[in-house]
C-alpha positions in Angstrom: -6.7 9.5 -6.3 -5.6 6.3 -4.4 -4.4 5.5 -0.9 -2.5 2.2 -1.2 -2.6 0.4 2.1 -0.1 -2.4 2.7 -0.3 -4.4 6.0 2.9 -6.3 6.8 3.7 -8.9 9.4 7.1 -10.7 9.3 7.4 -10.3 5.5 10.7 -11.4 4.0 12.6 -8.3 2.8 12.9 -9.6 -0.7 9.1 -10.0 -1.0 8.5 -6.6 0.5 11.0 -5.1 -1.9 9.2 -6.7 -4.8 5.9 -5.3 -3.5 7.1 -1.8 -3.0 9.0 -1.8 -6.3 5.8 -2.8 -8.1 4.1 0.3 -6.7 7.0 2.5 -7.5 6.9 1.3 -11.1 3.2 2.2 -11.7 2.3 4.0 -14.9 -0.2 6.1 -12.8 1.2 8.5 -10.2 -1.7 9.9 -8.2 -1.4 7.7 -5.1 0.0 7.7 -1.6 1.3 4.5 0.1 0.8 3.5 3.7 2.7 0.5 5.1 1.3 -0.6 8.4 3.8 -2.9 10.2 2.6 -5.3 12.9 5.9 -7.2 13.0 7.5 -7.6 16.4 10.3 -5.1 16.9 12.8 -7.9 17.8 12.2 -9.8 14.5 15.5 -10.1 12.7 14.4 -8.2 9.5 12.3 -5.4 11.1 14.9 -2.7 10.6 15.6 -3.9 7.0 11.9 -3.7 6.2 11.6 -0.2 7.7 14.6 0.9 5.6 13.0 -0.5 2.4 9.9 1.6 3.0 12.0 4.6 3.7 14.0 4.0 0.5 10.8 4.3 -1.6 9.7 7.3 0.5 6.4 5.7 1.4 4.6 6.3 4.7 5.4 3.8 7.5 3.5 3.3 10.7 3.6 0.7 13.5 0.4 -1.1 13.9 -1.5 0.1 17.0 -3.7 -3.0 17.3 -3.7 -6.6 16.2 -4.8 -8.4 13.1 -4.7 -7.6 9.4 -8.1 -6.0 9.4 -7.1 -3.5 12.1 -3.9 -2.8 10.1 -5.9 -2.0 7.0 -8.3 0.2 8.9 -5.4 2.0 10.4 -3.9 2.7 7.0 -7.3 3.8 5.6 -7.7 6.3 8.5 -4.3 7.8 7.6 -5.1 8.5 4.0 -7.1 11.3 2.4 -7.7 10.1 -1.2 -11.2 9.2 -2.4 -10.2 5.6 -3.4 -8.4 2.9 -1.5 -6.3 0.1 -3.0 -5.2 -2.8 -0.8 -2.0 -4.8 -1.5 -0.5 -7.4 0.8 3.2 -7.1 1.5 4.1 -10.4 -0.1 2.2 -9.6 -3.4 2.8 -7.3 -6.3 1.1 -5.4 -9.1 1.7 -5.1 -12.8 2.8 -1.5 -13.8 -0.6 -0.7 -15.3 -2.7 -1.7 -12.3 -3.6 1.7 -10.9 -3.9 3.2 -14.3 -6.5 0.5 -15.3 -8.4 1.1 -12.0 -8.5 4.9 -12.6 -9.6 4.4 -16.2 -12.5 2.2 -15.0 -13.5 4.6 -12.3 -13.5 7.5 -14.7 -15.4 5.6 -17.3 -18.0 4.4 -14.7 -18.3 7.9 -13.2 -19.0 9.6 -16.6 -21.7 7.1 -17.6 -23.4 7.0 -14.2 -22.9 10.6 -13.0 -21.1 9.4 -9.9 -18.2 11.2 -8.1 
């Protein structure tokens, strides 16, 4: 149902771990995660951040352009789900976040004959 797109740039590993853990702990499971990394390869925590993404078995891609908007667009182009959820790499969600979004989408769709 959701493609979760997370652009990162020099995110501290502990913040990225909190972000990824919050997605991993969602009460709703119909999602795919795309982490788009624009961090320079020589940054001291680049490999650690790549390993965190791999640990959660989320999709990782190096950013092909510059800027956060380009990173988000790159992530969107990789996904196939009908809905997109953006999350910054230094932020996190409560465990019911995606469930509540799906509930509201379903409720709105039924009442308005969308989707």
